DRENZAZA-895762 format. One record per atom (N, C-alpha, C): z, y, x; atom name; residue in three letters. Coordinates in nm, 2 decimals. Layout:
# DRENZAZA-895762
+--------+--------+--------+------+------+
!     c3 !     c2 !     c1 ! atom ! rest !
+--------+--------+--------+------+------+
!      Z !      Y !      X !   CA !  ALA !
...
+--------+--------+--------+------+------+
# end
This chain:
# DRENZAZA-895762
+--------+--------+--------+------+------+
!     c3 !     c2 !     c1 ! atom ! rest !
+--------+--------+--------+------+------+
!   0.00 !  -0.12 !   0.08 !    N !  MET !
!   0.00 !   0.00 !   0.00 !   CA !  MET !
!   0.00 !   0.12 !   0.09 !    C !  MET !
!  -0.09 !   0.22 !   0.06 !    N !  LYS !
!  -0.10 !   0.34 !   0.13 !   CA !  LYS !
!   0.03 !   0.42 !   0.11 !    C !  LYS !
!   0.08 !   0.48 !   0.22 !    N !  GLN !
!   0.20 !   0.56 !   0.21 !   CA !  GLN !
!   0.17 !   0.71 !   0.22 !    C !  GLN !
!   0.07 !   0.75 !   0.28 !    N !  PHE !
!   0.04 !   0.90 !   0.30 !   CA !  PHE !
!  -0.10 !   0.93 !   0.25 !    C !  PHE !
!  -0.11 !   1.03 !   0.17 !    N !  PHE !
!  -0.24 !   1.08 !   0.12 !   CA !  PHE !
!  -0.26 !   1.22 !   0.17 !    C !  PHE !
!  -0.35 !   1.24 !   0.26 !    N !  LEU !
!  -0.37 !   1.37 !   0.32 !   CA !  LEU !
!  -0.47 !   1.45 !   0.25 !    C !  LEU !
!  -0.44 !   1.58 !   0.22 !    N !  TYR !
!  -0.52 !   1.67 !   0.14 !   CA !  TYR !
!  -0.66 !   1.68 !   0.19 !    C !  TYR !
!  -0.68 !   1.69 !   0.32 !    N !  PHE !
!  -0.81 !   1.71 !   0.38 !   CA !  PHE !
!  -0.90 !   1.58 !   0.37 !    C !  PHE !
!  -0.83 !   1.47 !   0.34 !    N !  GLU !
!  -0.91 !   1.35 !   0.32 !   CA !  GLU !
!  -0.95 !   1.32 !   0.17 !    C !  GLU !
!  -0.90 !   1.41 !   0.08 !    N !  THR !
!  -0.93 !   1.39 !  -0.06 !   CA !  THR !
!  -1.07 !   1.45 !  -0.09 !    C !  THR !
!  -1.13 !   1.40 !  -0.20 !    N !  GLU !
!  -1.26 !   1.45 !  -0.23 !   CA !  GLU !
!  -1.25 !   1.54 !  -0.36 !    C !  GLU !
!  -1.33 !   1.65 !  -0.36 !    N !  VAL !
!  -1.34 !   1.74 !  -0.47 !   CA !  VAL !
!  -1.45 !   1.69 !  -0.56 !    C !  VAL !
!  -1.42 !   1.68 !  -0.69 !    N !  LYS !
!  -1.53 !   1.65 !  -0.79 !   CA !  LYS !
!  -1.55 !   1.78 !  -0.87 !    C !  LYS !
!  -1.67 !   1.83 !  -0.87 !    N !  HIS !
!  -1.71 !   1.95 !  -0.94 !   CA !  HIS !
!  -1.75 !   1.90 !  -1.08 !    C !  HIS !
!  -1.66 !   1.93 !  -1.18 !    N !  LEU !
!  -1.68 !   1.89 !  -1.32 !   CA !  LEU !
!  -1.78 !   1.98 !  -1.39 !    C !  LEU !
!  -1.78 !   2.11 !  -1.36 !    N !  ASP !
!  -1.87 !   2.21 !  -1.40 !   CA !  ASP !
!  -1.85 !   2.33 !  -1.32 !    C !  ASP !
!  -1.93 !   2.44 !  -1.34 !    N !  PRO !
!  -1.91 !   2.56 !  -1.25 !   CA !  PRO !
!  -1.77 !   2.62 !  -1.24 !    C !  PRO !
!  -1.69 !   2.59 !  -1.35 !    N !  LEU !
!  -1.56 !   2.65 !  -1.35 !   CA !  LEU !
!  -1.44 !   2.55 !  -1.33 !    C !  LEU !
!  -1.47 !   2.42 !  -1.32 !    N !  LEU !
!  -1.36 !   2.32 !  -1.30 !   CA !  LEU !
!  -1.39 !   2.23 !  -1.19 !    C !  LEU !
!  -1.28 !   2.20 !  -1.11 !    N !  GLU !
!  -1.29 !   2.11 !  -1.00 !   CA !  GLU !
!  -1.16 !   2.02 !  -1.01 !    C !  GLU !
!  -1.18 !   1.89 !  -0.98 !    N !  ARG !
!  -1.07 !   1.79 !  -0.99 !   CA !  ARG !
!  -1.06 !   1.72 !  -0.85 !    C !  ARG !
!  -0.94 !   1.70 !  -0.81 !    N !  ARG !
!  -0.91 !   1.64 !  -0.68 !   CA !  ARG !
!  -0.80 !   1.53 !  -0.70 !    C !  ARG !
!  -0.83 !   1.41 !  -0.69 !    N !  VAL !
!  -0.73 !   1.30 !  -0.69 !   CA !  VAL !
!  -0.66 !   1.31 !  -0.56 !    C !  VAL !
!  -0.53 !   1.34 !  -0.57 !    N !  LEU !
!  -0.44 !   1.36 !  -0.45 !   CA !  LEU !
!  -0.39 !   1.23 !  -0.40 !    C !  LEU !
!  -0.35 !   1.14 !  -0.50 !    N !  ALA !
!  -0.29 !   1.01 !  -0.46 !   CA !  ALA !
!  -0.28 !   0.92 !  -0.58 !    C !  ALA !
!  -0.28 !   0.79 !  -0.56 !    N !  HIS !
!  -0.28 !   0.70 !  -0.67 !   CA !  HIS !
!  -0.23 !   0.56 !  -0.63 !    C !  HIS !
!  -0.17 !   0.49 !  -0.72 !    N !  THR !
!  -0.14 !   0.35 !  -0.71 !   CA !  THR !
!  -0.20 !   0.29 !  -0.84 !    C !  THR !
!  -0.17 !   0.17 !  -0.87 !    N !  GLU !
!  -0.22 !   0.11 !  -1.00 !   CA !  GLU !
!  -0.14 !   0.17 !  -1.12 !    C !  GLU !
!  -0.01 !   0.21 !  -1.09 !    N !  ASP !
!   0.08 !   0.25 !  -1.20 !   CA !  ASP !
!   0.08 !   0.41 !  -1.22 !    C !  ASP !
!   0.04 !   0.48 !  -1.12 !    N !  MET !
!   0.05 !   0.63 !  -1.14 !   CA !  MET !
!  -0.06 !   0.70 !  -1.06 !    C !  MET !
!  -0.08 !   0.83 !  -1.09 !    N !  MET !
!  -0.18 !   0.91 !  -1.02 !   CA !  MET !
!  -0.14 !   1.05 !  -1.02 !    C !  MET !
!  -0.17 !   1.12 !  -0.91 !    N !  LEU !
!  -0.15 !   1.26 !  -0.90 !   CA !  LEU !
!  -0.28 !   1.33 !  -0.88 !    C !  LEU !
!  -0.31 !   1.43 !  -0.97 !    N !  VAL !
!  -0.44 !   1.50 !  -0.97 !   CA !  VAL !
!  -0.42 !   1.65 !  -0.97 !    C !  VAL !
!  -0.50 !   1.72 !  -0.89 !    N !  GLU !
!  -0.50 !   1.87 !  -0.89 !   CA !  GLU !
!  -0.63 !   1.91 !  -0.96 !    C !  GLU !
!  -0.62 !   2.00 !  -1.06 !    N !  LEU !
!  -0.73 !   2.05 !  -1.14 !   CA !  LEU !
!  -0.73 !   2.20 !  -1.11 !    C !  LEU !
!  -0.84 !   2.25 !  -1.05 !    N !  SER !
!  -0.86 !   2.39 !  -1.03 !   CA !  SER !
!  -0.96 !   2.45 !  -1.13 !    C !  SER !
!  -0.92 !   2.56 !  -1.19 !    N !  ALA !
!  -1.00 !   2.62 !  -1.30 !   CA !  ALA !
!  -1.01 !   2.77 !  -1.28 !    C !  ALA !
!  -1.13 !   2.82 !  -1.31 !    N !  LYS !
!  -1.16 !   2.96 !  -1.31 !   CA !  LYS !
!  -1.14 !   3.01 !  -1.45 !    C !  LYS !
!  -1.12 !   3.14 !  -1.46 !    N !  SER !
!  -1.10 !   3.20 !  -1.60 !   CA !  SER !
!  -1.22 !   3.16 !  -1.69 !    C !  SER !
!  -1.19 !   3.12 !  -1.81 !    N !  GLY !
!  -1.29 !   3.08 !  -1.90 !   CA !  GLY !
!  -1.32 !   2.94 !  -1.90 !    C !  GLY !
!  -1.27 !   2.86 !  -1.81 !    N !  ALA !
!  -1.29 !   2.72 !  -1.80 !   CA !  ALA !
!  -1.23 !   2.65 !  -1.93 !    C !  ALA !
!  -1.31 !   2.55 !  -1.98 !    N !  VAL !
!  -1.26 !   2.48 !  -2.10 !   CA !  VAL !
!  -1.24 !   2.33 !  -2.06 !    C !  VAL !
!  -1.13 !   2.28 !  -2.09 !    N !  ILE !
!  -1.11 !   2.14 !  -2.09 !   CA !  ILE !
!  -1.12 !   2.09 !  -2.23 !    C !  ILE !
!  -1.23 !   2.02 !  -2.26 !    N !  LYS !
!  -1.26 !   1.98 !  -2.40 !   CA !  LYS !
!  -1.15 !   1.89 !  -2.45 !    C !  LYS !
!  -1.12 !   1.90 !  -2.58 !    N !  ALA !
!  -1.03 !   1.82 !  -2.65 !   CA !  ALA !
!  -1.06 !   1.67 !  -2.62 !    C !  ALA !
!  -0.97 !   1.59 !  -2.58 !    N !  HIS !
!  -0.99 !   1.45 !  -2.55 !   CA !  HIS !
!  -0.86 !   1.38 !  -2.57 !    C !  HIS !
!  -0.86 !   1.25 !  -2.56 !    N !  GLN !
!  -0.74 !   1.17 !  -2.56 !   CA !  GLN !
!  -0.76 !   1.04 !  -2.47 !    C !  GLN !
!  -0.65 !   0.99 !  -2.42 !    N !  HIS !
!  -0.66 !   0.87 !  -2.34 !   CA !  HIS !
!  -0.53 !   0.79 !  -2.35 !    C !  HIS !
!  -0.53 !   0.67 !  -2.30 !    N !  ILE !
!  -0.41 !   0.58 !  -2.32 !   CA !  ILE !
!  -0.30 !   0.62 !  -2.22 !    C !  ILE !
!  -0.33 !   0.70 !  -2.13 !    N !  HIS !
!  -0.23 !   0.74 !  -2.02 !   CA !  HIS !
!  -0.13 !   0.84 !  -2.07 !    C !  HIS !
!  -0.01 !   0.83 !  -2.03 !    N !  GLU !
!   0.09 !   0.93 !  -2.04 !   CA !  GLU !
!   0.06 !   1.04 !  -1.94 !    C !  GLU !
!   0.08 !   1.16 !  -1.97 !    N !  GLN !
!   0.05 !   1.27 !  -1.87 !   CA !  GLN !
!   0.16 !   1.38 !  -1.87 !    C !  GLN !
!   0.19 !   1.42 !  -1.75 !    N !  MET !
!   0.27 !   1.54 !  -1.73 !   CA !  MET !
!   0.19 !   1.63 !  -1.65 !    C !  MET !
!   0.20 !   1.76 !  -1.68 !    N !  THR !
!   0.12 !   1.86 !  -1.61 !   CA !  THR !
!   0.21 !   1.98 !  -1.57 !    C !  THR !
!   0.20 !   2.01 !  -1.45 !    N !  TYR !
!   0.28 !   2.13 !  -1.39 !   CA !  TYR !
!   0.18 !   2.24 !  -1.36 !    C !  TYR !
!   0.21 !   2.36 !  -1.40 !    N !  VAL !
!   0.12 !   2.47 !  -1.37 !   CA !  VAL !
!   0.16 !   2.53 !  -1.24 !    C !  VAL !
!   0.07 !   2.51 !  -1.14 !    N !  LEU !
!   0.09 !   2.56 !  -1.00 !   CA !  LEU !
!   0.06 !   2.71 !  -1.00 !    C !  LEU !
!  -0.05 !   2.75 !  -1.06 !    N !  GLU !
!  -0.10 !   2.89 !  -1.06 !   CA !  GLU !
!  -0.17 !   2.92 !  -1.19 !    C !  GLU !
!  -0.18 !   3.04 !  -1.23 !    N !  GLY !
!  -0.27 !   3.08 !  -1.34 !   CA !  GLY !
!  -0.20 !   3.08 !  -1.47 !    C !  GLY !
!  -0.28 !   3.10 !  -1.58 !    N !  VAL !
!  -0.24 !   3.10 !  -1.72 !   CA !  VAL !
!  -0.33 !   3.02 !  -1.80 !    C !  VAL !
!  -0.28 !   2.93 !  -1.88 !    N !  PHE !
!  -0.36 !   2.84 !  -1.96 !   CA !  PHE !
!  -0.32 !   2.84 !  -2.11 !    C !  PHE !
!  -0.41 !   2.82 !  -2.20 !    N !  GLU !
!  -0.38 !   2.80 !  -2.34 !   CA !  GLU !
!  -0.40 !   2.65 !  -2.36 !    C !  GLU !
!  -0.29 !   2.58 !  -2.39 !    N !  ILE !
!  -0.29 !   2.43 !  -2.40 !   CA !  ILE !
!  -0.28 !   2.40 !  -2.55 !    C !  ILE !
!  -0.36 !   2.30 !  -2.59 !    N !  ASN !
!  -0.36 !   2.26 !  -2.73 !   CA !  ASN !
!  -0.33 !   2.11 !  -2.73 !    C !  ASN !
!  -0.21 !   2.07 !  -2.78 !    N !  ILE !
!  -0.18 !   1.93 !  -2.80 !   CA !  ILE !
!  -0.16 !   1.90 !  -2.94 !    C !  ILE !
!  -0.25 !   1.82 !  -3.00 !    N !  GLU !
!  -0.24 !   1.78 !  -3.14 !   CA !  GLU !
!  -0.22 !   1.91 !  -3.23 !    C !  GLU !
!  -0.30 !   2.01 !  -3.20 !    N !  ASP !
!  -0.30 !   2.13 !  -3.28 !   CA !  ASP !
!  -0.18 !   2.22 !  -3.26 !    C !  ASP !
!  -0.09 !   2.19 !  -3.17 !    N !  GLN !
!   0.02 !   2.28 !  -3.13 !   CA !  GLN !
!  -0.03 !   2.35 !  -3.00 !    C !  GLN !
!  -0.04 !   2.49 !  -3.02 !    N !  ILE !
!  -0.10 !   2.57 !  -2.91 !   CA !  ILE !
!   0.01 !   2.65 !  -2.84 !    C !  ILE !
!   0.01 !   2.64 !  -2.71 !    N !  LYS !
!   0.11 !   2.72 !  -2.63 !   CA !  LYS !
!   0.04 !   2.78 !  -2.51 !    C !  LYS !
!   0.08 !   2.90 !  -2.47 !    N !  ILE !
!   0.04 !   2.96 !  -2.35 !   CA !  ILE !
!   0.14 !   2.92 !  -2.24 !    C !  ILE !
!   0.08 !   2.87 !  -2.13 !    N !  VAL !
!   0.17 !   2.82 !  -2.02 !   CA !  VAL !
!   0.12 !   2.89 !  -1.89 !    C !  VAL !
!   0.22 !   2.91 !  -1.80 !    N !  LYS !
!   0.19 !   2.98 !  -1.67 !   CA !  LYS !
!   0.27 !   2.91 !  -1.56 !    C !  LYS !
!   0.25 !   2.97 !  -1.44 !    N !  LYS !
!   0.31 !   2.91 !  -1.32 !   CA !  LYS !
!   0.46 !   2.87 !  -1.34 !    C !  LYS !
!   0.49 !   2.75 !  -1.31 !    N !  GLY !
!   0.62 !   2.70 !  -1.32 !   CA !  GLY !
!   0.65 !   2.62 !  -1.45 !    C !  GLY !
!   0.56 !   2.63 !  -1.55 !    N !  ASP !
!   0.57 !   2.56 !  -1.67 !   CA !  ASP !
!   0.52 !   2.41 !  -1.66 !    C !  ASP !
!   0.58 !   2.32 !  -1.74 !    N !  THR !
!   0.55 !   2.18 !  -1.74 !   CA !  THR !
!   0.53 !   2.14 !  -1.88 !    C !  THR !
!   0.43 !   2.05 !  -1.90 !    N !  LEU !
!   0.41 !   1.99 !  -2.03 !   CA !  LEU !
!   0.39 !   1.84 !  -2.03 !    C !  LEU !
!   0.42 !   1.77 !  -2.14 !    N !  TYR !
!   0.41 !   1.63 !  -2.15 !   CA !  TYR !
!   0.32 !   1.59 !  -2.26 !    C !  TYR !
!   0.23 !   1.50 !  -2.23 !    N !  ILE !
!   0.13 !   1.46 !  -2.33 !   CA !  ILE !
!   0.15 !   1.31 !  -2.35 !    C !  ILE !
!   0.18 !   1.27 !  -2.47 !    N !  GLU !
!   0.20 !   1.12 !  -2.50 !   CA !  GLU !
!   0.07 !   1.05 !  -2.50 !    C !  GLU !
!   0.07 !   0.92 !  -2.48 !    N !  SER !
!  -0.05 !   0.84 !  -2.49 !   CA !  SER !
!  -0.12 !   0.86 !  -2.62 !    C !  SER !
!  -0.25 !   0.87 !  -2.61 !    N !  ASN !
!  -0.34 !   0.89 !  -2.72 !   CA !  ASN !
!  -0.33 !   1.02 !  -2.80 !    C !  ASN !
!  -0.26 !   1.12 !  -2.75 !    N !  LYS !
!  -0.25 !   1.25 !  -2.82 !   CA !  LYS !
!  -0.38 !   1.33 !  -2.78 !    C !  LYS !
!  -0.44 !   1.39 !  -2.88 !    N !  VAL !
!  -0.56 !   1.48 !  -2.86 !   CA !  VAL !
!  -0.51 !   1.60 !  -2.79 !    C !  VAL !
!  -0.57 !   1.64 !  -2.68 !    N !  HIS !
!  -0.53 !   1.76 !  -2.61 !   CA !  HIS !
!  -0.65 !   1.83 !  -2.54 !    C !  HIS !
!  -0.64 !   1.96 !  -2.51 !    N !  GLY !
!  -0.74 !   2.03 !  -2.44 !   CA !  GLY !
!  -0.68 !   2.16 !  -2.39 !    C !  GLY !
!  -0.76 !   2.24 !  -2.32 !    N !  ALA !
!  -0.71 !   2.36 !  -2.26 !   CA !  ALA !
!  -0.82 !   2.47 !  -2.24 !    C !  ALA !
!  -0.77 !   2.59 !  -2.23 !    N !  LEU !
!  -0.86 !   2.70 !  -2.19 !   CA !  LEU !
!  -0.79 !   2.78 !  -2.08 !    C !  LEU !
!  -0.86 !   2.80 !  -1.97 !    N !  CYS !
!  -0.80 !   2.88 !  -1.86 !   CA !  CYS !
!  -0.82 !   3.03 !  -1.89 !    C !  CYS !
!  -0.70 !   3.10 !  -1.90 !    N !  LEU !
!  -0.70 !   3.24 !  -1.93 !   CA !  LEU !
!  -0.71 !   3.32 !  -1.81 !    C !  LEU !
!  -0.64 !   3.27 !  -1.70 !    N !  GLU !
!  -0.64 !   3.34 !  -1.57 !   CA !  GLU !
!  -0.65 !   3.23 !  -1.47 !    C !  GLU !
!  -0.74 !   3.24 !  -1.37 !    N !  GLU !
!  -0.77 !   3.14 !  -1.27 !   CA !  GLU !
!  -0.64 !   3.08 !  -1.22 !    C !  GLU !
!  -0.65 !   2.94 !  -1.21 !    N !  GLY !
!  -0.53 !   2.87 !  -1.17 !   CA !  GLY !
!  -0.55 !   2.73 !  -1.13 !    C !  GLY !
!  -0.44 !   2.66 !  -1.11 !    N !  LYS !
!  -0.44 !   2.52 !  -1.08 !   CA !  LYS !
!  -0.33 !   2.44 !  -1.15 !    C !  LYS !
!  -0.37 !   2.32 !  -1.20 !    N !  LEU !
!  -0.27 !   2.23 !  -1.26 !   CA !  LEU !
!  -0.25 !   2.11 !  -1.18 !    C !  LEU !
!  -0.13 !   2.06 !  -1.18 !    N !  LEU !
!  -0.10 !   1.93 !  -1.11 !   CA !  LEU !
!  -0.07 !   1.83 !  -1.22 !    C !  LEU !
!  -0.15 !   1.73 !  -1.24 !    N !  ASP !
!  -0.14 !   1.63 !  -1.34 !   CA !  ASP !
!  -0.08 !   1.50 !  -1.28 !    C !  ASP !
!   0.01 !   1.44 !  -1.35 !    N !  VAL !
!   0.06 !   1.30 !  -1.32 !   CA !  VAL !
!   0.02 !   1.21 !  -1.44 !    C !  VAL !
!  -0.04 !   1.10 !  -1.41 !    N !  PHE !
!  -0.08 !   1.00 !  -1.51 !   CA !  PHE !
!  -0.02 !   0.87 !  -1.48 !    C !  PHE !
!   0.02 !   0.80 !  -1.59 !    N !  THR !
!   0.06 !   0.66 !  -1.58 !   CA !  THR !
!   0.01 !   0.59 !  -1.70 !    C !  THR !
!  -0.06 !   0.48 !  -1.68 !    N !  PRO !
!  -0.10 !   0.42 !  -1.55 !   CA !  PRO !
!  -0.21 !   0.52 !  -1.49 !    C !  PRO !
!  -0.26 !   0.48 !  -1.37 !    N !  ALA !
!  -0.36 !   0.56 !  -1.30 !   CA !  ALA !
!  -0.49 !   0.57 !  -1.39 !    C !  ALA !
!  -0.55 !   0.68 !  -1.38 !    N !  ARG !
!  -0.68 !   0.70 !  -1.45 !   CA !  ARG !
!  -0.79 !   0.64 !  -1.36 !    C !  ARG !
!  -0.82 !   0.51 !  -1.38 !    N !  LYS !
!  -0.93 !   0.44 !  -1.30 !   CA !  LYS !
!  -1.06 !   0.51 !  -1.32 !    C !  LYS !
!  -1.08 !   0.58 !  -1.44 !    N !  ASP !
!  -1.21 !   0.65 !  -1.46 !   CA !  ASP !
!  -1.23 !   0.77 !  -1.36 !    C !  ASP !
!  -1.12 !   0.81 !  -1.30 !    N !  PHE !
!  -1.13 !   0.92 !  -1.21 !   CA !  PHE !
!  -1.17 !   0.87 !  -1.07 !    C !  PHE !
!  -1.17 !   0.74 !  -1.05 !    N !  LEU !
!  -1.19 !   0.69 !  -0.92 !   CA !  LEU !
!  -1.34 !   0.64 !  -0.90 !    C !  LEU !
!  -1.42 !   0.66 !  -0.99 !    N !  VAL !
!  -1.56 !   0.62 !  -0.98 !   CA !  VAL !
!  -1.65 !   0.74 !  -0.94 !    C !  VAL !
+--------+--------+--------+------+------+
# end
């Protein structure tokens, strides 16, 4: 099992001109992901079997979880249960740190 995951060894995936994703570390049971967003970026409403916790590293985001909308900013954390519909709008350029359990294998392809 890998013990260290060095930032410079991780790969950036450009999701669109305003969104980038970087898988920072993962095992079979969990995953740590950095999402960088420019103002106006949209994370379309979606759902997945994974539990998710998200910590706002920088910026301001409008988060929608099952039609409950909150504005979150640096230092805020949110929890998304398995199979809950959620999405986001980036209001001010920023970064999110996502933790998934189990790991999002779809992010590894």
